[in-house]
C-alpha positions as CSV (number, residue, x, y, z in Angstrom):
1,X,34.5,13.7,28.6
2,X,35.4,11.5,25.6
3,X,33.6,8.6,27.3
4,X,30.5,10.7,27.9
5,X,30.5,11.9,24.3
6,X,30.8,8.3,23.0
7,X,28.0,7.2,25.3
8,X,25.7,10.0,24.1
9,X,26.6,9.2,20.4
10,X,25.7,5.5,21.0
11,X,22.5,6.4,22.9
12,X,21.4,8.8,20.2
13,X,21.9,6.1,17.6
14,X,20.0,3.7,19.7
15,X,17.1,6.1,20.2
16,X,17.0,7.0,16.5
17,X,16.8,3.3,15.6
18,X,14.1,2.7,18.1
19,X,11.9,5.2,16.3
20,X,11.8,3.2,13.1
21,X,8.8,1.1,12.2
22,X,9.9,-2.6,12.6
23,X,8.4,-5.0,10.1
24,X,8.7,-8.7,10.7
25,X,8.0,-12.0,8.9
26,X,9.6,-14.2,6.3
27,X,12.2,-12.4,4.2
28,X,11.0,-14.5,1.2
29,X,7.4,-13.2,1.4
30,X,6.2,-10.2,-0.6
31,X,4.3,-8.9,2.5
32,X,5.2,-8.5,6.1
33,X,3.5,-10.6,8.8
34,X,3.3,-7.6,11.2
35,X,4.9,-4.4,12.4
36,X,5.9,-2.7,15.6
37,X,5.2,1.1,15.6
38,X,7.2,3.2,18.0
39,X,5.2,5.1,20.5
40,X,4.1,8.6,19.5
41,X,4.3,8.1,15.8
42,X,1.8,10.1,13.7
43,X,-0.2,8.0,11.2
44,X,-2.2,8.7,8.0
45,X,-5.3,6.5,7.3
46,X,-7.3,6.6,4.0
47,X,-10.8,5.5,3.2
48,X,-11.2,2.8,0.6
49,X,-10.1,4.1,-2.8
50,X,-11.1,2.8,-6.2
51,X,-9.5,3.4,-9.6
52,X,-9.9,6.4,-11.8
53,X,-11.3,6.2,-15.4
54,X,-8.8,4.5,-17.6
55,X,-10.4,5.4,-20.9
56,X,-12.6,8.5,-21.0
57,X,-13.7,7.6,-24.5
58,X,-15.1,4.2,-23.4
59,X,-18.8,3.8,-23.0
60,X,-20.1,3.9,-19.4
61,X,-20.6,0.4,-18.0
62,X,-18.0,-1.2,-20.2
63,X,-14.9,-2.9,-18.8
64,X,-12.7,-0.5,-20.9
65,X,-13.9,2.5,-18.9
66,X,-12.1,1.6,-15.7
67,X,-9.9,-1.3,-17.0
68,X,-9.2,-4.7,-15.5
69,X,-8.2,-5.4,-11.9
70,X,-4.5,-4.7,-12.6
71,X,-5.3,-1.4,-14.4
72,X,-7.6,-0.3,-11.6
73,X,-5.0,-1.3,-8.9
74,X,-2.2,0.6,-10.7
75,X,-4.5,3.7,-10.8
76,X,-5.2,3.4,-7.1
77,X,-1.6,3.0,-6.1
78,X,-0.5,6.0,-8.4
79,X,-3.2,8.1,-6.7
80,X,-2.0,7.0,-3.2
81,X,1.6,7.9,-4.2
82,X,0.4,11.4,-5.2
83,X,-1.6,11.8,-1.9
84,X,1.3,10.5,0.2
85,X,3.7,13.0,-1.5
86,X,1.2,15.9,-0.8
87,X,1.1,14.8,2.9
88,X,5.0,14.6,3.2
89,X,5.2,10.9,2.9
90,X,6.1,8.3,0.3
91,X,5.3,4.7,-0.5
92,X,8.2,3.7,1.8
93,X,6.1,4.9,4.7
94,X,3.2,2.6,4.0
95,X,2.4,0.3,6.9
96,X,-0.7,-1.5,5.8
97,X,-2.9,-2.2,2.8
98,X,-6.4,-3.7,3.1
99,X,-7.6,-4.8,-0.3
100,X,-11.1,-5.8,-1.4
101,X,-11.3,-7.7,-4.7
102,X,-14.6,-8.2,-6.5
103,X,-15.1,-10.5,-9.5
104,X,-14.3,-9.1,-12.9
105,X,-17.7,-9.0,-14.5
106,X,-16.3,-10.2,-17.8
107,X,-14.9,-13.4,-16.3
108,X,-16.9,-13.8,-13.1
109,X,-13.6,-14.5,-11.3
110,X,-11.5,-12.5,-8.8
111,X,-8.3,-11.5,-10.5
112,X,-5.8,-11.9,-7.6
113,X,-2.9,-12.2,-10.0
114,X,-3.7,-8.8,-11.5
115,X,-3.6,-7.3,-8.0
116,X,-0.4,-9.1,-7.1
117,X,1.2,-7.9,-10.4
118,X,0.2,-4.2,-9.7
119,X,1.5,-4.5,-6.1
120,X,4.8,-5.8,-7.2
121,X,5.4,-2.7,-9.3
122,X,5.2,-0.5,-6.2
123,X,6.4,-2.6,-3.2
124,X,9.3,-4.8,-2.4
125,X,11.3,-3.3,-5.3
126,X,14.8,-1.9,-5.5
127,X,13.5,1.7,-5.2
128,X,10.9,0.8,-2.5
129,X,11.9,-2.2,-0.4
130,X,9.0,-1.7,2.0
131,X,6.8,-4.8,2.2
132,X,3.7,-3.5,4.1
133,X,1.3,-5.6,6.1
134,X,-1.5,-6.6,3.8
135,X,-4.9,-8.4,3.7
136,X,-6.5,-9.2,0.4
137,X,-10.2,-10.2,0.7
138,X,-12.4,-11.6,-2.0
139,X,-15.9,-10.1,-1.9
140,X,-19.1,-10.5,-3.9
141,X,-19.0,-7.0,-5.3
142,X,-18.3,-3.3,-4.8
143,X,-20.9,-0.5,-4.8
144,X,-19.8,0.3,-8.4
145,X,-20.0,-3.0,-10.3
146,X,-17.6,-1.6,-12.9
147,X,-14.8,-1.6,-10.3
148,X,-13.1,-4.7,-9.2
149,X,-10.8,-3.5,-6.4
150,X,-10.8,-1.1,-3.5
151,X,-7.8,-0.4,-1.3
152,X,-7.4,1.2,2.2
153,X,-4.0,2.4,3.2
154,X,-2.3,3.2,6.5
155,X,1.1,5.1,6.5
156,X,3.4,6.1,9.4
157,X,5.3,9.3,9.4
158,X,9.1,8.8,9.7
């Protein structure tokens, strides 16, 4: 009987472990190269999201209204965090981010560093060690030319 109980305990631990999303890639990287999702896992997908107004007193069409790339990215990630919480998830459950970066109209350049800095505040941290799969794509522009970043998110329920 004891042997059977030990076997069931080990088997239960193995099955529980097999139900965890497995990220792989270089431990030194800030993103994962890929992930393996256990069969039957429920997922949440979002449409592309852009940042909220950063300064409601700023004149429409000015950079101050929505902020720079980092400000917009932080806004998007904070909104995702709220949405995930409402859906019973957290940022630890994020599997993938697809990021579209448009040039900041004040500089004419893509602010990759602003995006990377915002990302680093939410992922690969002591409180959230998850390093999702991620693509960052430089594009000519977004539908709203005052916005410089749009992000899509995929999360997996634990």
